[in-house]
N, CA, C and O atoms as CSV, one atom per row, in Angstrom:
chain,resi,resn,atom,element,x,y,z
A,1,MET,N,N,-5.879,-26.901,-17.183
A,1,MET,CA,C,-6.149,-25.598,-17.760
A,1,MET,C,C,-5.098,-25.318,-18.822
A,1,MET,O,O,-3.910,-25.551,-18.597
A,2,GLN,N,N,-5.516,-24.831,-19.954
A,2,GLN,CA,C,-4.607,-24.501,-21.030
A,2,GLN,C,C,-4.341,-22.998,-21.011
A,2,GLN,O,O,-5.266,-22.202,-20.849
A,3,PHE,N,N,-3.086,-22.614,-21.177
A,3,PHE,CA,C,-2.709,-21.214,-21.154
A,3,PHE,C,C,-2.310,-20.748,-22.542
A,3,PHE,O,O,-1.693,-21.489,-23.307
A,4,ASN,N,N,-2.664,-19.527,-22.852
A,4,ASN,CA,C,-2.188,-18.876,-24.061
A,4,ASN,C,C,-1.970,-17.405,-23.717
A,4,ASN,O,O,-2.118,-17.014,-22.559
A,5,SER,N,N,-1.626,-16.603,-24.687
A,5,SER,CA,C,-1.312,-15.198,-24.415
A,5,SER,C,C,-2.520,-14.414,-23.920
A,5,SER,O,O,-2.359,-13.327,-23.366
A,6,GLU,N,N,-3.720,-14.939,-24.107
A,6,GLU,CA,C,-4.941,-14.260,-23.670
A,6,GLU,C,C,-5.374,-14.680,-22.261
A,6,GLU,O,O,-6.220,-14.025,-21.652
A,7,THR,N,N,-4.796,-15.771,-21.741
A,7,THR,CA,C,-5.205,-16.296,-20.450
A,7,THR,C,C,-4.789,-15.365,-19.329
A,7,THR,O,O,-3.631,-14.957,-19.250
A,8,LYS,N,N,-5.718,-15.034,-18.478
A,8,LYS,CA,C,-5.445,-14.202,-17.304
A,8,LYS,C,C,-5.507,-15.091,-16.074
A,8,LYS,O,O,-6.473,-15.832,-15.891
A,9,VAL,N,N,-4.486,-15.024,-15.232
A,9,VAL,CA,C,-4.454,-15.802,-14.010
A,9,VAL,C,C,-4.512,-14.824,-12.851
A,9,VAL,O,O,-3.707,-13.896,-12.769
A,10,ASP,N,N,-5.462,-15.034,-11.961
A,10,ASP,CA,C,-5.608,-14.165,-10.804
A,10,ASP,C,C,-4.768,-14.725,-9.667
A,10,ASP,O,O,-5.193,-15.642,-8.965
A,11,SER,N,N,-3.583,-14.175,-9.488
A,11,SER,CA,C,-2.674,-14.639,-8.459
A,11,SER,C,C,-3.114,-14.140,-7.087
A,11,SER,O,O,-3.518,-12.985,-6.953
A,12,PRO,N,N,-3.041,-14.988,-6.070
A,12,PRO,CA,C,-3.380,-14.541,-4.715
A,12,PRO,C,C,-2.433,-13.452,-4.223
A,12,PRO,O,O,-2.776,-12.713,-3.300
A,13,LEU,N,N,-1.251,-13.339,-4.821
A,13,LEU,CA,C,-0.312,-12.290,-4.426
A,13,LEU,C,C,-0.842,-10.896,-4.742
A,13,LEU,O,O,-0.426,-9.919,-4.120
A,14,ARG,N,N,-1.750,-10.800,-5.698
A,14,ARG,CA,C,-2.347,-9.507,-6.051
A,14,ARG,C,C,-3.303,-8.994,-4.977
A,14,ARG,O,O,-3.694,-7.827,-4.997
A,15,HIS,N,N,-3.676,-9.856,-4.049
A,15,HIS,CA,C,-4.684,-9.494,-3.058
A,15,HIS,C,C,-4.111,-9.363,-1.645
A,15,HIS,O,O,-4.865,-9.299,-0.675
A,16,LEU,N,N,-2.794,-9.322,-1.528
A,16,LEU,CA,C,-2.172,-9.166,-0.219
A,16,LEU,C,C,-2.375,-7.748,0.306
A,16,LEU,O,O,-2.405,-6.786,-0.462
A,17,THR,N,N,-2.513,-7.634,1.612
A,17,THR,CA,C,-2.522,-6.303,2.214
A,17,THR,C,C,-1.097,-5.780,2.196
A,17,THR,O,O,-0.161,-6.551,1.985
A,18,GLU,N,N,-0.917,-4.498,2.410
A,18,GLU,CA,C,0.425,-3.928,2.442
A,18,GLU,C,C,1.277,-4.594,3.518
A,18,GLU,O,O,2.460,-4.849,3.298
A,19,GLN,N,N,0.693,-4.874,4.670
A,19,GLN,CA,C,1.426,-5.518,5.758
A,19,GLN,C,C,1.842,-6.935,5.383
A,19,GLN,O,O,2.962,-7.347,5.682
A,20,GLN,N,N,0.953,-7.688,4.731
A,20,GLN,CA,C,1.295,-9.043,4.296
A,20,GLN,C,C,2.414,-9.015,3.261
A,20,GLN,O,O,3.329,-9.838,3.292
A,21,PHE,N,N,2.326,-8.057,2.349
A,21,PHE,CA,C,3.331,-7.935,1.310
A,21,PHE,C,C,4.703,-7.628,1.916
A,21,PHE,O,O,5.700,-8.242,1.534
A,22,MET,N,N,4.757,-6.697,2.844
A,22,MET,CA,C,6.021,-6.331,3.478
A,22,MET,C,C,6.585,-7.500,4.280
A,22,MET,O,O,7.803,-7.668,4.353
A,23,ALA,N,N,5.709,-8.312,4.885
A,23,ALA,CA,C,6.174,-9.479,5.636
A,23,ALA,C,C,6.857,-10.490,4.727
A,23,ALA,O,O,7.702,-11.263,5.179
A,24,LEU,N,N,6.496,-10.489,3.446
A,24,LEU,CA,C,7.136,-11.380,2.474
A,24,LEU,C,C,8.441,-10.798,1.931
A,24,LEU,O,O,9.121,-11.438,1.129
A,25,GLY,N,N,8.787,-9.601,2.362
A,25,GLY,CA,C,10.006,-8.961,1.875
A,25,GLY,C,C,9.753,-7.997,0.741
A,25,GLY,O,O,10.672,-7.683,-0.015
A,26,GLY,N,N,8.536,-7.523,0.604
A,26,GLY,CA,C,8.167,-6.631,-0.493
A,26,GLY,C,C,8.944,-5.336,-0.544
A,26,GLY,O,O,9.043,-4.710,-1.599
A,27,ASP,N,N,9.502,-4.924,0.595
A,27,ASP,CA,C,10.282,-3.686,0.597
A,27,ASP,C,C,11.700,-3.895,0.088
A,27,ASP,O,O,12.471,-2.940,-0.004
A,28,ALA,N,N,12.054,-5.142,-0.245
A,28,ALA,CA,C,13.408,-5.440,-0.714
A,28,ALA,C,C,13.414,-6.019,-2.129
A,28,ALA,O,O,14.429,-6.548,-2.581
A,29,VAL,N,N,12.286,-5.919,-2.825
A,29,VAL,CA,C,12.168,-6.489,-4.166
A,29,VAL,C,C,11.879,-5.375,-5.159
A,29,VAL,O,O,11.038,-4.512,-4.908
A,30,VAL,N,N,12.578,-5.397,-6.287
A,30,VAL,CA,C,12.344,-4.421,-7.347
A,30,VAL,C,C,12.252,-5.147,-8.680
A,30,VAL,O,O,12.650,-6.304,-8.810
A,31,TYR,N,N,11.719,-4.440,-9.661
A,31,TYR,CA,C,11.775,-4.948,-11.019
A,31,TYR,C,C,12.185,-3.815,-11.941
A,31,TYR,O,O,11.969,-2.639,-11.649
A,32,VAL,N,N,12.779,-4.196,-13.057
A,32,VAL,CA,C,13.245,-3.228,-14.050
A,32,VAL,C,C,12.320,-3.347,-15.249
A,32,VAL,O,O,12.078,-4.435,-15.771
A,33,ARG,N,N,11.818,-2.208,-15.664
A,33,ARG,CA,C,10.840,-2.185,-16.747
A,33,ARG,C,C,11.317,-1.271,-17.864
A,33,ARG,O,O,11.572,-0.090,-17.625
A,34,PRO,N,N,11.442,-1.793,-19.080
A,34,PRO,CA,C,11.733,-0.895,-20.203
A,34,PRO,C,C,10.489,-0.044,-20.463
A,34,PRO,O,O,9.360,-0.525,-20.360
A,35,ILE,N,N,10.715,1.227,-20.802
A,35,ILE,CA,C,9.580,2.132,-20.955
A,35,ILE,C,C,9.943,3.266,-21.911
A,35,ILE,O,O,11.083,3.729,-21.925
A,36,LYS,N,N,8.992,3.704,-22.693
A,36,LYS,CA,C,9.186,4.855,-23.590
A,36,LYS,C,C,9.019,6.142,-22.781
A,36,LYS,O,O,8.299,6.169,-21.783
A,37,GLY,N,N,9.685,7.194,-23.218
A,37,GLY,CA,C,9.608,8.482,-22.548
A,37,GLY,C,C,8.194,9.000,-22.399
A,37,GLY,O,O,7.862,9.638,-21.400
A,38,ARG,N,N,7.364,8.728,-23.385
A,38,ARG,CA,C,5.956,9.170,-23.357
A,38,ARG,C,C,5.245,8.601,-22.125
A,38,ARG,O,O,4.582,9.338,-21.395
A,39,ALA,N,N,5.381,7.300,-21.893
A,39,ALA,CA,C,4.750,6.645,-20.745
A,39,ALA,C,C,5.425,7.049,-19.445
A,39,ALA,O,O,4.764,7.207,-18.418
A,40,LEU,N,N,6.724,7.213,-19.489
A,40,LEU,CA,C,7.477,7.600,-18.297
A,40,LEU,C,C,7.036,8.972,-17.791
A,40,LEU,O,O,6.934,9.193,-16.584
A,41,GLY,N,N,6.777,9.884,-18.715
A,41,GLY,CA,C,6.319,11.221,-18.346
A,41,GLY,C,C,4.978,11.214,-17.638
A,41,GLY,O,O,4.666,12.150,-16.902
A,42,GLN,N,N,4.180,10.178,-17.843
A,42,GLN,CA,C,2.901,10.058,-17.146
A,42,GLN,C,C,3.085,9.526,-15.729
A,42,GLN,O,O,2.246,9.759,-14.860
A,43,ILE,N,N,4.187,8.810,-15.497
A,43,ILE,CA,C,4.465,8.245,-14.176
A,43,ILE,C,C,5.240,9.241,-13.324
A,43,ILE,O,O,4.927,9.461,-12.154
A,44,ILE,N,N,6.259,9.837,-13.937
A,44,ILE,CA,C,7.110,10.799,-13.229
A,44,ILE,C,C,6.872,12.162,-13.856
A,44,ILE,O,O,7.411,12.468,-14.920
A,45,THR,N,N,6.079,12.961,-13.206
A,45,THR,CA,C,5.657,14.239,-13.783
A,45,THR,C,C,6.614,15.386,-13.479
A,45,THR,O,O,6.402,16.505,-13.945
A,46,THR,N,N,7.662,15.122,-12.705
A,46,THR,CA,C,8.606,16.182,-12.342
A,46,THR,C,C,9.768,16.305,-13.314
A,46,THR,O,O,10.660,17.128,-13.108
A,47,GLY,N,N,9.772,15.503,-14.368
A,47,GLY,CA,C,10.850,15.561,-15.351
A,47,GLY,C,C,10.307,15.587,-16.757
A,47,GLY,O,O,9.124,15.338,-16.989
A,48,GLU,N,N,11.191,15.892,-17.698
A,48,GLU,CA,C,10.820,15.862,-19.111
A,48,GLU,C,C,11.587,14.744,-19.785
A,48,GLU,O,O,12.799,14.615,-19.615
A,49,PHE,N,N,10.876,13.942,-20.547
A,49,PHE,CA,C,11.463,12.791,-21.209
A,49,PHE,C,C,11.090,12.823,-22.682
A,49,PHE,O,O,9.933,13.054,-23.032
A,50,ALA,N,N,12.081,12.590,-23.549
A,50,ALA,CA,C,11.821,12.536,-24.988
A,50,ALA,C,C,10.805,11.429,-25.245
A,50,ALA,O,O,11.048,10.279,-24.877
A,51,PRO,N,N,9.673,11.749,-25.867
A,51,PRO,CA,C,8.562,10.800,-25.991
A,51,PRO,C,C,8.922,9.458,-26.620
A,51,PRO,O,O,8.406,8.429,-26.185
A,52,ASP,N,N,9.786,9.436,-27.624
A,52,ASP,CA,C,10.096,8.189,-28.320
A,52,ASP,C,C,11.396,7.542,-27.857
A,52,ASP,O,O,11.810,6.522,-28.408
A,53,GLU,N,N,12.040,8.122,-26.855
A,53,GLU,CA,C,13.292,7.565,-26.354
A,53,GLU,C,C,13.010,6.399,-25.409
A,53,GLU,O,O,12.010,6.394,-24.691
A,54,ASP,N,N,13.911,5.405,-25.420
A,54,ASP,CA,C,13.789,4.243,-24.535
A,54,ASP,C,C,14.487,4.527,-23.215
A,54,ASP,O,O,15.593,5.066,-23.185
A,55,PHE,N,N,13.825,4.158,-22.127
A,55,PHE,CA,C,14.375,4.297,-20.785
A,55,PHE,C,C,14.217,2.978,-20.050
A,55,PHE,O,O,13.560,2.054,-20.530
A,56,HIS,N,N,14.834,2.908,-18.876
A,56,HIS,CA,C,14.725,1.748,-17.996
A,56,HIS,C,C,14.299,2.284,-16.643
A,56,HIS,O,O,14.976,3.127,-16.055
A,57,LEU,N,N,13.174,1.790,-16.156
A,57,LEU,CA,C,12.593,2.248,-14.905
A,57,LEU,C,C,12.730,1.154,-13.864
A,57,LEU,O,O,12.271,0.031,-14.072
A,58,VAL,N,N,13.366,1.480,-12.736
A,58,VAL,CA,C,13.461,0.553,-11.615
A,58,VAL,C,C,12.307,0.900,-10.679
A,58,VAL,O,O,12.171,2.038,-10.230
A,59,VAL,N,N,11.487,-0.099,-10.396
A,59,VAL,CA,C,10.273,0.109,-9.616
A,59,VAL,C,C,10.277,-0.821,-8.412
A,59,VAL,O,O,10.621,-1.997,-8.528
A,60,SER,N,N,9.892,-0.289,-7.254
A,60,SER,CA,C,9.779,-1.150,-6.082
A,60,SER,C,C,8.577,-2.060,-6.253
A,60,SER,O,O,7.710,-1.801,-7.087
A,61,ALA,N,N,8.525,-3.106,-5.478
A,61,ALA,CA,C,7.437,-4.069,-5.610
A,61,ALA,C,C,6.077,-3.445,-5.338
A,61,ALA,O,O,5.058,-3.974,-5.781
A,62,ASP,N,N,6.045,-2.328,-4.617
A,62,ASP,CA,C,4.758,-1.668,-4.368
A,62,ASP,C,C,4.375,-0.709,-5.497
A,62,ASP,O,O,3.336,-0.052,-5.433
A,63,GLY,N,N,5.223,-0.631,-6.535
A,63,GLY,CA,C,4.917,0.202,-7.690
A,63,GLY,C,C,5.550,1.578,-7.685
A,63,GLY,O,O,5.364,2.342,-8.632
A,64,SER,N,N,6.291,1.912,-6.645
A,64,SER,CA,C,6.937,3.225,-6.564
A,64,SER,C,C,8.186,3.268,-7.435
A,64,SER,O,O,9.032,2.380,-7.337
A,65,PRO,N,N,8.317,4.297,-8.295
A,65,PRO,CA,C,9.540,4.413,-9.097
A,65,PRO,C,C,10.732,4.745,-8.195
A,65,PRO,O,O,10.641,5.603,-7.318
A,66,LEU,N,N,11.844,4.054,-8.424
A,66,LEU,CA,C,13.044,4.272,-7.617
A,66,LEU,C,C,14.162,4.937,-8.411
A,66,LEU,O,O,14.926,5.734,-7.866
A,67,MET,N,N,14.259,4.609,-9.697
A,67,MET,CA,C,15.380,5.090,-10.494
A,67,MET,C,C,15.034,4.985,-11.965
A,67,MET,O,O,14.370,4.040,-12.392
A,68,VAL,N,N,15.491,5.967,-12.741
A,68,VAL,CA,C,15.314,5.969,-14.197
A,68,VAL,C,C,16.677,6.108,-14.832
A,68,VAL,O,O,17.502,6.902,-14.380
A,69,ALA,N,N,16.920,5.335,-15.884
A,69,ALA,CA,C,18.183,5.444,-16.607
A,69,ALA,C,C,17.920,5.300,-18.097
A,69,ALA,O,O,16.897,4.765,-18.523
A,70,ASP,N,N,18.879,5.795,-18.876
A,70,ASP,CA,C,18.739,5.655,-20.325
A,70,ASP,C,C,19.530,4.467,-20.860
A,70,ASP,O,O,19.489,4.186,-22.058
A,71,THR,N,N,20.255,3.762,-19.977
A,71,THR,CA,C,20.986,2.565,-20.403
A,71,THR,C,C,20.821,1.443,-19.375
A,71,THR,O,O,20.626,1.695,-18.186
A,72,GLU,N,N,20.902,0.213,-19.855
A,72,GLU,CA,C,20.865,-0.936,-18.949
A,72,GLU,C,C,22.088,-0.943,-18.036
A,72,GLU,O,O,22.009,-1.371,-16.885
A,73,GLU,N,N,23.216,-0.467,-18.557
A,73,GLU,CA,C,24.445,-0.439,-17.767
A,73,GLU,C,C,24.285,0.458,-16.547
A,73,GLU,O,O,24.759,0.119,-15.462
A,74,ALA,N,N,23.629,1.587,-16.712
A,74,ALA,CA,C,23.411,2.503,-15.586
A,74,ALA,C,C,22.540,1.851,-14.526
A,74,ALA,O,O,22.782,2.019,-13.331
A,75,VAL,N,N,21.532,1.113,-14.954
A,75,VAL,CA,C,20.673,0.400,-14.008
A,75,VAL,C,C,21.477,-0.665,-13.272
A,75,VAL,O,O,21.393,-0.779,-12.049
A,76,THR,N,N,22.250,-1.437,-14.014
A,76,THR,CA,C,23.074,-2.487,-13.415
A,76,THR,C,C,24.031,-1.911,-12.388
A,76,THR,O,O,24.195,-2.473,-11.304
A,77,GLU,N,N,24.660,-0.802,-12.719
A,77,GLU,CA,C,25.599,-0.156,-11.801
A,77,GLU,C,C,24.880,0.318,-10.538
A,77,GLU,O,O,25.385,0.132,-9.430
A,78,TRP,N,N,23.721,0.921,-10.697
A,78,TRP,CA,C,22.969,1.402,-9.542
A,78,TRP,C,C,22.525,0.238,-8.658
A,78,TRP,O,O,22.642,0.302,-7.434
A,79,LEU,N,N,22.014,-0.829,-9.284
A,79,LEU,CA,C,21.544,-1.977,-8.525
A,79,LEU,C,C,22.668,-2.684,-7.773
A,79,LEU,O,O,22.438,-3.264,-6.711
A,80,ALA,N,N,23.877,-2.638,-8.317
A,80,ALA,CA,C,25.016,-3.289,-7.666
A,80,ALA,C,C,25.276,-2.697,-6.281
A,80,ALA,O,O,25.788,-3.384,-5.398
A,81,GLY,N,N,24.929,-1.442,-6.094
A,81,GLY,CA,C,25.135,-0.785,-4.807
A,81,GLY,C,C,23.956,-0.888,-3.861
A,81,GLY,O,O,23.980,-0.305,-2.777
A,82,GLN,N,N,22.922,-1.620,-4.254
A,82,GLN,CA,C,21.711,-1.746,-3.448
A,82,GLN,C,C,21.588,-3.160,-2.888
A,82,GLN,O,O,22.142,-4.106,-3.449
A,83,ASP,N,N,20.871,-3.296,-1.797
A,83,ASP,CA,C,20.613,-4.614,-1.217
A,83,ASP,C,C,19.170,-4.985,-1.542
A,83,ASP,O,O,18.291,-4.934,-0.681
A,84,LEU,N,N,18.939,-5.362,-2.809
A,84,LEU,CA,C,17.605,-5.612,-3.307
A,84,LEU,C,C,17.543,-6.913,-4.079
A,84,LEU,O,O,18.531,-7.334,-4.679
A,85,GLY,N,N,16.383,-7.551,-4.063
A,85,GLY,CA,C,16.127,-8.688,-4.936
A,85,GLY,C,C,15.509,-8.189,-6.212
A,85,GLY,O,O,14.706,-7.257,-6.179
A,86,ILE,N,N,15.851,-8.771,-7.329
A,86,ILE,CA,C,15.371,-8.297,-8.625
A,86,ILE,C,C,14.538,-9.386,-9.277
A,86,ILE,O,O,14.936,-10.550,-9.317
A,87,VAL,N,N,13.385,-8.998,-9.783
A,87,VAL,CA,C,12.556,-9.926,-10.546
A,87,VAL,C,C,12.443,-9.413,-11.967
A,87,VAL,O,O,12.609,-8.220,-12.217
A,88,THR,N,N,12.162,-10.309,-12.895
A,88,THR,CA,C,11.985,-9.896,-14.272
A,88,THR,C,C,10.531,-10.005,-14.651
A,88,THR,O,O,9.792,-10.826,-14.107
A,89,LEU,N,N,10.125,-9.174,-15.585
A,89,LEU,CA,C,8.759,-9.216,-16.104
A,89,LEU,C,C,8.787,-9.873,-17.459
A,89,LEU,O,O,9.708,-9.639,-18.241
A,90,HIS,N,N,7.799,-10.690,-17.753
A,90,HIS,CA,C,7.704,-11.351,-19.046
A,90,HIS,C,C,6.400,-10.990,-19.694
A,90,HIS,O,O,6.115,-11.445,-20.802
């Protein structure tokens, strides 16, 4: 199979039940996502975010937002105090 930027791969991990996911350690895995304030305001409705400002959103593997920062350093500092595995998005 040849892959390009248009290729979609249906991973079996997308079809795990919540219990299966947690058994794999899903409650201990997070990812950091760069995000504009405009999009962030749609996810976290209890705050106000400058629409064109860049933020960093720490999200649990189940998709729940855990932390928002305006710098990578703030995220790094927060993560240093947590017992979490970190994955990157490409």
